[in-house]
Phi, psi and omega in degrees: 000123179093199183267120183299125176079008186290317183298315174298324178298328183269018184305321181288344178258009185239164171205155174292140181215176176218148182305329183297343177287344190244031178301139180073009174276162167253130182243127172272124189249133173285094188297327183291334174297315178292321178299316180296316180296317179296326181289337179301322185289340181230030186300319183297321179292319180297315182293327180277352181081018179276147182293136177198147174235024180301323181291326177294315181297322179296313180300317182291331174296318178293321176301315179299324178299319177293313181299322180293342176256019178057038176250127179275118180269146166237111181275128182246128183249150174296148178250230183289159178295138182263127181306322182298339185254012186301316182295318179298316181294323178297315179297320180294322177297319179296319179294318179298319182293321178297318180291326178297314180294319180293322179300317180294321178296318180294323178297317179297333178273358180080012180268079188295315183297315179295323179296320180298321179296321178290322177301319181297327182281345185250008179290131176247123180282120184260167176299326180294322177293317178299321180298323178298318179293319178300317178298319179295322178293318180298323179294337178257007181062037178264131182289141175224153172220129170266121182293151174298327177228251183274144178297329184306307182295322180295318176300316180298319181297317180298324179286312184291331180275355178087002178292322177235137180271345182225155168238136177244123184200175168240005185260112183293345177303334183302331179298322184287339179281354175098014180301143182279321183214125183230135174257125176245162171056045179290129179254181185290347178259006180089000177291147183196175175244124181261125173247125183246134182300323184293350180251005184297334182299332179298325182292334179260004178056045177231152176297156183303320183287349178258354184282139176235120179294327177300317178295319179300314179298315179299320178301314182293321178297317181298327181284350179111126180218181181296340183261350182200121178294154179286149170289149183301126177087002181252118174238194183296320183299312180289324178296320178295316179301319182293308185284348175289337182249000182266135177239341181290123181283351181282097185299318180303315181289318183297316184296333178296339183270358182307309183302319182284317181297322183263006180053048178234072186299338180281349184288131179249122178249097187281164175300321180298319179294316182296321176295320178296325178298314179299317180295320179297315179298317179294329179293321175294328184274319194237019177300143183285137179227171179252127176271107184286346178280306180270354179056052179227158173271133182207164176284155178303314174242152180301141177294152171299154180308131177089354180255157177213182187305324183298340180279348182228058185298331180290343179265012177121127177284139178288115187255002179094149185293321182293317178295319178298322178297315180295323175294314182301325181280353181082018182274354183236132171285109188290345180274335181242341184082001182285141173285123184243351181202167179228035181296138174224127179293345182272332186236339184279153172282116182291322185258099175269113190297322181292320178296319179301314180299319180301309183286330176296317178295315179300318182292320178300317178295321180296316180297318179297321180293321181294316187263000000 
């Protein structure tokens, strides 16, 4: 998930931090990262279809950690499948299926520990699981947003628009979306790693006035991302070397020079790859997000003059403002399109006392079990 090796590459742009430094901040949280971690503890039950709410309890424990540090969380969930990520999602499904079959084989052989590890690798977070967490958040009056497409772009929009001062995730792709401040590797004591956009120039060893975020993004895409596989033999080091000496903004033309610049004559940069590169870059720039203030669907960044959503179908189909609002509120199962709720922030009671008691009791039992 994300750019391979990016966080170590960004060491000079990072520092150790703690949640207590960010009191009174609003943090946009990548909810699926917490969901995946929570699902690890009950992966065998999830894969077998047995009832469990361990993942809900884990997420709410993390929410409490933020609240205890006076940080207001906004949990952001993935929405509809993004066309740009179709190949990545297909590969992930195949990997999950292989691990599911291997887990069952290991169980039959009595290898419980090895089977558990495979179960953890094959857990798929469903809309129904996300809905359980959304209900628990609503019972605690915690804000949530389901992104029209990927949570990454939605998290970036909340940060760039000033709604949230921080983003909390484990996905290094968030750096490419232009987030100003991101917390990675948050532990149970509030320890974390802070990556700040204003310090990214240190990672490329260039002065701040010579740094180009566009070049940085291009470097990361070239090394391989969720929207475009890496060319053989190209990682962050070589991608950084290449874009450090490139000044021509014409990507199609520039990429043709890769073999000569990197002294890799065997490297083939096809037309298909170059077109894919442009699409990946545009997906980072113009993926559709939901504006919770004006309640509209919009691109993360304004389109270039003369362009509109139809020009970037791979970055998300325009589904209309009303549909985007219903998705954002969690009223639509994004995997089936089915209406599953009728929540409205304008008319619904946010605090359902019975639901609150249910999750409060579950969490208390969970805490007792943990400790």
